[in-house]
Steps between C-alpha positions, in 0.01 A plus 500: 500500500636843414548770764227720357252210502587412859456871602161511336391168650603612841323835459188330381505268809550791735190675352300179526614457860401859574144427357468188720615699813248768417227241475599386852490849631154558356382191697569693824177620658394848356805517273287507188360839589841660435757517230840313546667846554245597764565167676881563488439853643291343780771251586765784493287697748448194705871433532604863545204658673460880431678646195480787253327467162818610330689217651240249362539653156876465527495146631265374224649716223174662427400869451346704776168524320485127459577456867223747583243321293573157672521656843164668441330167418654342805391800717146478364499135599587598851817303503746784504499844656669800348588780748657836391819594692443786730829664429519444123159501337657353183572176685232225541566220763346159399420231737274195538174548681389245766297342229807489271717344765241236575452426117879490444565281813244247365644522146862462621410177689346366179802613299734318733301181452516533125874589495582208733300266290671619182858508641490160674583366154857615515775461753636757734824535294295536180294781671822682597631471138167615357491794737846606397415466130170693532663786711767536232246509221293763687805704570600489128143592389484785748838642388399493138174694548 
């Protein structure tokens, strides 16, 4: 197999795996009400608590208006709260509401079950190797954007 063919096959398999993982995520309770990006934002907030909307935009490599659209939908759903900074009115602080924390806590438990089921198929050593490879690929992609 030529190098180009191998690269294309690998890329095709990565895309296919991403679709399968997305299908698992959508199986999490209430996840189908949100886009994949909105779910990623919720997990980001769940792990980091309160943050600025500009930091969300930077983290996900999206524009501020795109961030605002997604946060507005999440805010309208009662899952996130947006509070204007008292000292700098241009800054919005974003955090999960109690409803959002409860929903994410439930979703993260389900995610752990799915991930554990999926990753029991490979050894601990293979997991470490895969993690190293994935981190390197992500770093390369981020540096090329």
